[in-house]
PDB file of N, CA, C and O in Angstrom:
ATOM      1  N   MET A   1     101.810  26.879  43.653  1.00  0.00           N
ATOM      2  CA  MET A   1     100.667  27.516  44.275  1.00  0.00           C
ATOM      3  C   MET A   1     100.239  28.716  43.431  1.00  0.00           C
ATOM      4  O   MET A   1     101.070  29.519  43.007  1.00  0.00           O
ATOM      5  N   HIS A   2      98.940  28.825  43.195  1.00  0.00           N
ATOM      6  CA  HIS A   2      98.402  29.933  42.416  1.00  0.00           C
ATOM      7  C   HIS A   2      97.725  30.924  43.358  1.00  0.00           C
ATOM      8  O   HIS A   2      97.059  30.535  44.318  1.00  0.00           O
ATOM      9  N   VAL A   3      97.906  32.201  43.067  1.00  0.00           N
ATOM     10  CA  VAL A   3      97.274  33.257  43.862  1.00  0.00           C
ATOM     11  C   VAL A   3      96.392  34.076  42.934  1.00  0.00           C
ATOM     12  O   VAL A   3      96.836  34.521  41.876  1.00  0.00           O
ATOM     13  N   PHE A   4      95.151  34.271  43.330  1.00  0.00           N
ATOM     14  CA  PHE A   4      94.215  35.055  42.534  1.00  0.00           C
ATOM     15  C   PHE A   4      93.846  36.308  43.314  1.00  0.00           C
ATOM     16  O   PHE A   4      93.458  36.234  44.480  1.00  0.00           O
ATOM     17  N   ASP A   5      93.970  37.455  42.662  1.00  0.00           N
ATOM     18  CA  ASP A   5      93.598  38.721  43.282  1.00  0.00           C
ATOM     19  C   ASP A   5      92.136  38.987  42.947  1.00  0.00           C
ATOM     20  O   ASP A   5      91.829  39.581  41.913  1.00  0.00           O
ATOM     21  N   LEU A   6      91.233  38.543  43.825  1.00  0.00           N
ATOM     22  CA  LEU A   6      89.810  38.679  43.556  1.00  0.00           C
ATOM     23  C   LEU A   6      89.354  40.134  43.629  1.00  0.00           C
ATOM     24  O   LEU A   6      88.406  40.514  42.942  1.00  0.00           O
ATOM     25  N   ALA A   7      90.005  40.946  44.443  1.00  0.00           N
ATOM     26  CA  ALA A   7      89.627  42.362  44.533  1.00  0.00           C
ATOM     27  C   ALA A   7      89.871  43.060  43.194  1.00  0.00           C
ATOM     28  O   ALA A   7      89.026  43.823  42.724  1.00  0.00           O
ATOM     29  N   ALA A   8      91.007  42.802  42.596  1.00  0.00           N
ATOM     30  CA  ALA A   8      91.302  43.400  41.291  1.00  0.00           C
ATOM     31  C   ALA A   8      90.327  42.885  40.238  1.00  0.00           C
ATOM     32  O   ALA A   8      89.861  43.649  39.392  1.00  0.00           O
ATOM     33  N   HIS A   9      90.022  41.601  40.289  1.00  0.00           N
ATOM     34  CA  HIS A   9      89.064  41.027  39.342  1.00  0.00           C
ATOM     35  C   HIS A   9      87.693  41.680  39.510  1.00  0.00           C
ATOM     36  O   HIS A   9      87.028  41.991  38.523  1.00  0.00           O
ATOM     37  N   GLU A  10      87.274  41.886  40.750  1.00  0.00           N
ATOM     38  CA  GLU A  10      85.963  42.505  41.007  1.00  0.00           C
ATOM     39  C   GLU A  10      85.923  43.929  40.462  1.00  0.00           C
ATOM     40  O   GLU A  10      84.913  44.339  39.890  1.00  0.00           O
ATOM     41  N   GLN A  11      86.983  44.676  40.628  1.00  0.00           N
ATOM     42  CA  GLN A  11      87.034  46.040  40.085  1.00  0.00           C
ATOM     43  C   GLN A  11      86.930  46.021  38.565  1.00  0.00           C
ATOM     44  O   GLN A  11      86.242  46.856  37.978  1.00  0.00           O
ATOM     45  N   THR A  12      87.599  45.087  37.936  1.00  0.00           N
ATOM     46  CA  THR A  12      87.530  44.954  36.479  1.00  0.00           C
ATOM     47  C   THR A  12      86.120  44.584  36.043  1.00  0.00           C
ATOM     48  O   THR A  12      85.605  45.126  35.064  1.00  0.00           O
ATOM     49  N   ARG A  13      85.494  43.660  36.770  1.00  0.00           N
ATOM     50  CA  ARG A  13      84.139  43.225  36.438  1.00  0.00           C
ATOM     51  C   ARG A  13      83.157  44.371  36.576  1.00  0.00           C
ATOM     52  O   ARG A  13      82.329  44.582  35.691  1.00  0.00           O
ATOM     53  N   VAL A  14      83.233  45.114  37.670  1.00  0.00           N
ATOM     54  CA  VAL A  14      82.325  46.243  37.894  1.00  0.00           C
ATOM     55  C   VAL A  14      82.519  47.300  36.814  1.00  0.00           C
ATOM     56  O   VAL A  14      81.541  47.840  36.298  1.00  0.00           O
ATOM     57  N   ALA A  15      83.749  47.597  36.472  1.00  0.00           N
ATOM     58  CA  ALA A  15      84.023  48.585  35.423  1.00  0.00           C
ATOM     59  C   ALA A  15      83.423  48.140  34.094  1.00  0.00           C
ATOM     60  O   ALA A  15      82.857  48.957  33.368  1.00  0.00           O
ATOM     61  N   ALA A  16      83.541  46.863  33.768  1.00  0.00           N
ATOM     62  CA  ALA A  16      82.979  46.347  32.515  1.00  0.00           C
ATOM     63  C   ALA A  16      81.455  46.423  32.516  1.00  0.00           C
ATOM     64  O   ALA A  16      80.849  46.767  31.501  1.00  0.00           O
ATOM     65  N   VAL A  17      80.840  46.104  33.641  1.00  0.00           N
ATOM     66  CA  VAL A  17      79.380  46.182  33.735  1.00  0.00           C
ATOM     67  C   VAL A  17      78.919  47.621  33.572  1.00  0.00           C
ATOM     68  O   VAL A  17      77.986  47.888  32.815  1.00  0.00           O
ATOM     69  N   LEU A  18      79.557  48.549  34.269  1.00  0.00           N
ATOM     70  CA  LEU A  18      79.163  49.955  34.174  1.00  0.00           C
ATOM     71  C   LEU A  18      79.363  50.496  32.760  1.00  0.00           C
ATOM     72  O   LEU A  18      78.562  51.299  32.281  1.00  0.00           O
ATOM     73  N   GLU A  19      80.418  50.062  32.099  1.00  0.00           N
ATOM     74  CA  GLU A  19      80.667  50.493  30.725  1.00  0.00           C
ATOM     75  C   GLU A  19      79.595  49.958  29.771  1.00  0.00           C
ATOM     76  O   GLU A  19      79.237  50.626  28.801  1.00  0.00           O
ATOM     77  N   ALA A  20      79.092  48.774  30.043  1.00  0.00           N
ATOM     78  CA  ALA A  20      78.103  48.149  29.169  1.00  0.00           C
ATOM     79  C   ALA A  20      76.699  48.717  29.360  1.00  0.00           C
ATOM     80  O   ALA A  20      75.848  48.564  28.483  1.00  0.00           O
ATOM     81  N   LEU A  21      76.448  49.362  30.482  1.00  0.00           N
ATOM     82  CA  LEU A  21      75.115  49.904  30.753  1.00  0.00           C
ATOM     83  C   LEU A  21      74.871  51.164  29.933  1.00  0.00           C
ATOM     84  O   LEU A  21      75.795  51.924  29.644  1.00  0.00           O
ATOM     85  N   ASP A  22      73.628  51.370  29.569  1.00  0.00           N
ATOM     86  CA  ASP A  22      73.318  52.596  28.844  1.00  0.00           C
ATOM     87  C   ASP A  22      73.032  53.727  29.839  1.00  0.00           C
ATOM     88  O   ASP A  22      73.027  53.514  31.051  1.00  0.00           O
ATOM     89  N   ASP A  23      72.795  54.925  29.308  1.00  0.00           N
ATOM     90  CA  ASP A  23      72.631  56.107  30.147  1.00  0.00           C
ATOM     91  C   ASP A  23      71.340  56.107  30.961  1.00  0.00           C
ATOM     92  O   ASP A  23      71.192  56.939  31.857  1.00  0.00           O
ATOM     93  N   SER A  24      70.413  55.214  30.683  1.00  0.00           N
ATOM     94  CA  SER A  24      69.153  55.201  31.420  1.00  0.00           C
ATOM     95  C   SER A  24      69.280  54.522  32.786  1.00  0.00           C
ATOM     96  O   SER A  24      68.362  54.602  33.602  1.00  0.00           O
ATOM     97  N   VAL A  25      70.400  53.860  33.038  1.00  0.00           N
ATOM     98  CA  VAL A  25      70.600  53.147  34.294  1.00  0.00           C
ATOM     99  C   VAL A  25      71.192  54.104  35.328  1.00  0.00           C
ATOM    100  O   VAL A  25      72.161  54.810  35.052  1.00  0.00           O
ATOM    101  N   ASP A  26      70.598  54.119  36.520  1.00  0.00           N
ATOM    102  CA  ASP A  26      71.060  54.972  37.611  1.00  0.00           C
ATOM    103  C   ASP A  26      71.711  54.094  38.681  1.00  0.00           C
ATOM    104  O   ASP A  26      71.001  53.505  39.496  1.00  0.00           O
ATOM    105  N   PRO A  27      73.056  53.991  38.699  1.00  0.00           N
ATOM    106  CA  PRO A  27      73.719  53.125  39.681  1.00  0.00           C
ATOM    107  C   PRO A  27      73.376  53.504  41.132  1.00  0.00           C
ATOM    108  O   PRO A  27      73.275  52.627  41.989  1.00  0.00           O
ATOM    109  N   GLY A  28      73.199  54.779  41.404  1.00  0.00           N
ATOM    110  CA  GLY A  28      72.831  55.205  42.758  1.00  0.00           C
ATOM    111  C   GLY A  28      71.485  54.642  43.181  1.00  0.00           C
ATOM    112  O   GLY A  28      71.316  54.200  44.317  1.00  0.00           O
ATOM    113  N   ALA A  29      70.531  54.659  42.263  1.00  0.00           N
ATOM    114  CA  ALA A  29      69.205  54.108  42.562  1.00  0.00           C
ATOM    115  C   ALA A  29      69.275  52.601  42.761  1.00  0.00           C
ATOM    116  O   ALA A  29      68.563  52.047  43.597  1.00  0.00           O
ATOM    117  N   ILE A  30      70.123  51.946  42.001  1.00  0.00           N
ATOM    118  CA  ILE A  30      70.293  50.499  42.154  1.00  0.00           C
ATOM    119  C   ILE A  30      70.861  50.185  43.532  1.00  0.00           C
ATOM    120  O   ILE A  30      70.370  49.286  44.215  1.00  0.00           O
ATOM    121  N   LEU A  31      71.893  50.919  43.944  1.00  0.00           N
ATOM    122  CA  LEU A  31      72.485  50.691  45.266  1.00  0.00           C
ATOM    123  C   LEU A  31      71.485  50.989  46.384  1.00  0.00           C
ATOM    124  O   LEU A  31      71.436  50.277  47.387  1.00  0.00           O
ATOM    125  N   GLU A  32      70.698  52.035  46.208  1.00  0.00           N
ATOM    126  CA  GLU A  32      69.672  52.357  47.206  1.00  0.00           C
ATOM    127  C   GLU A  32      68.643  51.225  47.297  1.00  0.00           C
ATOM    128  O   GLU A  32      68.212  50.862  48.391  1.00  0.00           O
ATOM    129  N   GLY A  33      68.256  50.675  46.156  1.00  0.00           N
ATOM    130  CA  GLY A  33      67.321  49.563  46.141  1.00  0.00           C
ATOM    131  C   GLY A  33      67.897  48.330  46.825  1.00  0.00           C
ATOM    132  O   GLY A  33      67.184  47.620  47.536  1.00  0.00           O
ATOM    133  N   GLU A  34      69.192  48.073  46.612  1.00  0.00           N
ATOM    134  CA  GLU A  34      69.841  46.945  47.277  1.00  0.00           C
ATOM    135  C   GLU A  34      69.872  47.150  48.785  1.00  0.00           C
ATOM    136  O   GLU A  34      69.643  46.210  49.546  1.00  0.00           O
ATOM    137  N   ARG A  35      70.154  48.373  49.218  1.00  0.00           N
ATOM    138  CA  ARG A  35      70.174  48.684  50.649  1.00  0.00           C
ATOM    139  C   ARG A  35      68.784  48.501  51.256  1.00  0.00           C
ATOM    140  O   ARG A  35      68.641  47.944  52.345  1.00  0.00           O
ATOM    141  N   ASP A  36      67.769  48.970  50.545  1.00  0.00           N
ATOM    142  CA  ASP A  36      66.390  48.814  51.021  1.00  0.00           C
ATOM    143  C   ASP A  36      66.002  47.337  51.105  1.00  0.00           C
ATOM    144  O   ASP A  36      65.349  46.917  52.060  1.00  0.00           O
ATOM    145  N   ALA A  37      66.405  46.553  50.103  1.00  0.00           N
ATOM    146  CA  ALA A  37      66.096  45.119  50.104  1.00  0.00           C
ATOM    147  C   ALA A  37      66.789  44.418  51.265  1.00  0.00           C
ATOM    148  O   ALA A  37      66.194  43.552  51.907  1.00  0.00           O
ATOM    149  N   TYR A  38      68.033  44.779  51.540  1.00  0.00           N
ATOM    150  CA  TYR A  38      68.773  44.195  52.654  1.00  0.00           C
ATOM    151  C   TYR A  38      68.068  44.517  53.968  1.00  0.00           C
ATOM    152  O   TYR A  38      67.904  43.650  54.827  1.00  0.00           O
ATOM    153  N   THR A  39      67.653  45.772  54.112  1.00  0.00           N
ATOM    154  CA  THR A  39      66.953  46.183  55.326  1.00  0.00           C
ATOM    155  C   THR A  39      65.668  45.387  55.499  1.00  0.00           C
ATOM    156  O   THR A  39      65.370  44.927  56.601  1.00  0.00           O
ATOM    157  N   MET A  40      64.909  45.221  54.433  1.00  0.00           N
ATOM    158  CA  MET A  40      63.667  44.447  54.509  1.00  0.00           C
ATOM    159  C   MET A  40      63.951  42.984  54.847  1.00  0.00           C
ATOM    160  O   MET A  40      63.233  42.373  55.638  1.00  0.00           O
ATOM    161  N   LEU A  41      65.007  42.428  54.241  1.00  0.00           N
ATOM    162  CA  LEU A  41      65.330  41.021  54.447  1.00  0.00           C
ATOM    163  C   LEU A  41      65.637  40.720  55.912  1.00  0.00           C
ATOM    164  O   LEU A  41      65.232  39.683  56.438  1.00  0.00           O
ATOM    165  N   TYR A  42      66.349  41.629  56.563  1.00  0.00           N
ATOM    166  CA  TYR A  42      66.792  41.380  57.933  1.00  0.00           C
ATOM    167  C   TYR A  42      65.989  42.148  58.973  1.00  0.00           C
ATOM    168  O   TYR A  42      66.402  42.210  60.131  1.00  0.00           O
ATOM    169  N   SER A  43      64.861  42.733  58.602  1.00  0.00           N
ATOM    170  CA  SER A  43      64.028  43.422  59.580  1.00  0.00           C
ATOM    171  C   SER A  43      63.069  42.426  60.223  1.00  0.00           C
ATOM    172  O   SER A  43      62.737  41.402  59.627  1.00  0.00           O
ATOM    173  N   GLY A  44      62.636  42.724  61.415  1.00  0.00           N
ATOM    174  CA  GLY A  44      61.656  41.874  62.075  1.00  0.00           C
ATOM    175  C   GLY A  44      62.206  40.567  62.605  1.00  0.00           C
ATOM    176  O   GLY A  44      61.441  39.636  62.856  1.00  0.00           O
ATOM    177  N   LEU A  45      63.522  40.474  62.781  1.00  0.00           N
ATOM    178  CA  LEU A  45      64.091  39.244  63.324  1.00  0.00           C
ATOM    179  C   LEU A  45      63.755  39.139  64.810  1.00  0.00           C
ATOM    180  O   LEU A  45      63.758  40.136  65.531  1.00  0.00           O
ATOM    181  N   ASP A  46      63.467  37.921  65.255  1.00  0.00           N
ATOM    182  CA  ASP A  46      63.265  37.745  66.692  1.00  0.00           C
ATOM    183  C   ASP A  46      64.644  37.697  67.363  1.00  0.00           C
ATOM    184  O   ASP A  46      65.667  37.746  66.679  1.00  0.00           O
ATOM    185  N   ALA A  47      64.674  37.604  68.674  1.00  0.00           N
ATOM    186  CA  ALA A  47      65.929  37.684  69.420  1.00  0.00           C
ATOM    187  C   ALA A  47      66.923  36.597  69.001  1.00  0.00           C
ATOM    188  O   ALA A  47      68.114  36.869  68.854  1.00  0.00           O
ATOM    189  N   LYS A  48      66.438  35.378  68.811  1.00  0.00           N
ATOM    190  CA  LYS A  48      67.328  34.274  68.424  1.00  0.00           C
ATOM    191  C   LYS A  48      67.892  34.499  67.018  1.00  0.00           C
ATOM    192  O   LYS A  48      69.082  34.291  66.779  1.00  0.00           O
ATOM    193  N   GLN A  49      67.033  34.924  66.095  1.00  0.00           N
ATOM    194  CA  GLN A  49      67.481  35.188  64.728  1.00  0.00           C
ATOM    195  C   GLN A  49      68.490  36.339  64.692  1.00  0.00           C
ATOM    196  O   GLN A  49      69.483  36.285  63.967  1.00  0.00           O
ATOM    197  N   LEU A  50      68.220  37.383  65.486  1.00  0.00           N
ATOM    198  CA  LEU A  50      69.123  38.524  65.536  1.00  0.00           C
ATOM    199  C   LEU A  50      70.486  38.107  66.096  1.00  0.00           C
ATOM    200  O   LEU A  50      71.519  38.580  65.624  1.00  0.00           O
ATOM    201  N   ALA A  51      70.492  37.232  67.089  1.00  0.00           N
ATOM    202  CA  ALA A  51      71.748  36.747  67.656  1.00  0.00           C
ATOM    203  C   ALA A  51      72.551  35.983  66.607  1.00  0.00           C
ATOM    204  O   ALA A  51      73.770  36.136  66.527  1.00  0.00           O
ATOM    205  N   VAL A  52      71.872  35.159  65.799  1.00  0.00           N
ATOM    206  CA  VAL A  52      72.554  34.413  64.732  1.00  0.00           C
ATOM    207  C   VAL A  52      73.073  35.395  63.683  1.00  0.00           C
ATOM    208  O   VAL A  52      74.205  35.266  63.218  1.00  0.00           O
ATOM    209  N   TYR A  53      72.256  36.364  63.313  1.00  0.00           N
ATOM    210  CA  TYR A  53      72.679  37.384  62.342  1.00  0.00           C
ATOM    211  C   TYR A  53      73.950  38.082  62.828  1.00  0.00           C
ATOM    212  O   TYR A  53      74.915  38.214  62.076  1.00  0.00           O
ATOM    213  N   GLU A  54      73.948  38.524  64.075  1.00  0.00           N
ATOM    214  CA  GLU A  54      75.106  39.239  64.625  1.00  0.00           C
ATOM    215  C   GLU A  54      76.337  38.339  64.676  1.00  0.00           C
ATOM    216  O   GLU A  54      77.454  38.804  64.449  1.00  0.00           O
ATOM    217  N   GLN A  55      76.144  37.064  64.971  1.00  0.00           N
ATOM    218  CA  GLN A  55      77.254  36.111  64.972  1.00  0.00           C
ATOM    219  C   GLN A  55      77.837  35.983  63.562  1.00  0.00           C
ATOM    220  O   GLN A  55      79.057  35.940  63.400  1.00  0.00           O
ATOM    221  N   LEU A  56      76.982  35.922  62.554  1.00  0.00           N
ATOM    222  CA  LEU A  56      77.452  35.817  61.172  1.00  0.00           C
ATOM    223  C   LEU A  56      78.177  37.076  60.727  1.00  0.00           C
ATOM    224  O   LEU A  56      79.148  37.000  59.975  1.00  0.00           O
ATOM    225  N   VAL A  57      77.715  38.232  61.183  1.00  0.00           N
ATOM    226  CA  VAL A  57      78.410  39.483  60.867  1.00  0.00           C
ATOM    227  C   VAL A  57      79.794  39.476  61.512  1.00  0.00           C
ATOM    228  O   VAL A  57      80.786  39.799  60.858  1.00  0.00           O
ATOM    229  N   ARG A  58      79.864  39.108  62.800  1.00  0.00           N
ATOM    230  CA  ARG A  58      81.157  39.070  63.497  1.00  0.00           C
ATOM    231  C   ARG A  58      82.123  38.084  62.833  1.00  0.00           C
ATOM    232  O   ARG A  58      83.332  38.317  62.808  1.00  0.00           O
ATOM    233  N   ALA A  59      81.594  36.993  62.303  1.00  0.00           N
ATOM    234  CA  ALA A  59      82.436  35.986  61.644  1.00  0.00           C
ATOM    235  C   ALA A  59      82.827  36.405  60.234  1.00  0.00           C
ATOM    236  O   ALA A  59      83.651  35.742  59.605  1.00  0.00           O
ATOM    237  N   GLY A  60      82.257  37.486  59.727  1.00  0.00           N
ATOM    238  CA  GLY A  60      82.588  37.950  58.391  1.00  0.00           C
ATOM    239  C   GLY A  60      81.822  37.249  57.291  1.00  0.00           C
ATOM    240  O   GLY A  60      82.146  37.405  56.113  1.00  0.00           O
ATOM    241  N   VAL A  61      80.799  36.470  57.659  1.00  0.00           N
ATOM    242  CA  VAL A  61      79.992  35.770  56.666  1.00  0.00           C
ATOM    243  C   VAL A  61      79.026  36.737  55.992  1.00  0.00           C
ATOM    244  O   VAL A  61      78.801  36.662  54.784  1.00  0.00           O
ATOM    245  N   LEU A  62      78.461  37.640  56.778  1.00  0.00           N
ATOM    246  CA  LEU A  62      77.551  38.674  56.262  1.00  0.00           C
ATOM    247  C   LEU A  62      78.176  40.037  56.497  1.00  0.00           C
ATOM    248  O   LEU A  62      78.861  40.237  57.500  1.00  0.00           O
ATOM    249  N   PRO A  63      77.952  40.980  55.583  1.00  0.00           N
ATOM    250  CA  PRO A  63      78.467  42.328  55.812  1.00  0.00           C
ATOM    251  C   PRO A  63      77.625  43.041  56.863  1.00  0.00           C
ATOM    252  O   PRO A  63      76.432  42.774  57.008  1.00  0.00           O
ATOM    253  N   SER A  64      78.256  43.939  57.584  1.00  0.00           N
ATOM    254  CA  SER A  64      77.533  44.731  58.574  1.00  0.00           C
ATOM    255  C   SER A  64      76.886  45.918  57.884  1.00  0.00           C
ATOM    256  O   SER A  64      77.525  46.611  57.093  1.00  0.00           O
ATOM    257  N   HIS A  65      75.646  46.144  58.178  1.00  0.00           N
ATOM    258  CA  HIS A  65      74.930  47.306  57.651  1.00  0.00           C
ATOM    259  C   HIS A  65      74.365  48.063  58.850  1.00  0.00           C
ATOM    260  O   HIS A  65      73.175  47.981  59.156  1.00  0.00           O
ATOM    261  N   GLU A  66      75.245  48.795  59.515  1.00  0.00           N
ATOM    262  CA  GLU A  66      74.872  49.522  60.717  1.00  0.00           C
ATOM    263  C   GLU A  66      73.690  50.442  60.431  1.00  0.00           C
ATOM    264  O   GLU A  66      73.654  51.135  59.414  1.00  0.00           O
ATOM    265  N   GLY A  67      72.734  50.434  61.338  1.00  0.00           N
ATOM    266  CA  GLY A  67      71.588  51.321  61.218  1.00  0.00           C
ATOM    267  C   GLY A  67      70.491  50.784  60.329  1.00  0.00           C
ATOM    268  O   GLY A  67      69.420  51.385  60.251  1.00  0.00           O
ATOM    269  N   SER A  68      70.724  49.660  59.650  1.00  0.00           N
ATOM    270  CA  SER A  68      69.676  49.152  58.758  1.00  0.00           C
ATOM    271  C   SER A  68      68.808  48.101  59.439  1.00  0.00           C
ATOM    272  O   SER A  68      67.842  47.617  58.849  1.00  0.00           O
ATOM    273  N   MET A  69      69.142  47.749  60.663  1.00  0.00           N
ATOM    274  CA  MET A  69      68.359  46.762  61.390  1.00  0.00           C
ATOM    275  C   MET A  69      67.324  47.479  62.219  1.00  0.00           C
ATOM    276  O   MET A  69      67.599  48.523  62.810  1.00  0.00           O
ATOM    277  N   GLY A  70      66.115  46.908  62.264  1.00  0.00           N
ATOM    278  CA  GLY A  70      65.130  47.584  63.100  1.00  0.00           C
ATOM    279  C   GLY A  70      63.885  46.812  63.272  1.00  0.00           C
ATOM    280  O   GLY A  70      62.967  47.265  63.956  1.00  0.00           O
TER     281      GLY A  70
END
């Protein structure tokens, strides 16, 4: 049986990406843009869609972004 530590791999991948970026890249602005995009993607859901979204969050399929729904 093989075991892969994906968390460690992800940390290595992120570190390599950040090292490869030049000084003109603002990681904070990128994260803010991702948060804004997530908010836009899941805004305006009707009651049925919101119920499915919440079910997926509870199941761990989607991450919870408290306060970004509206």
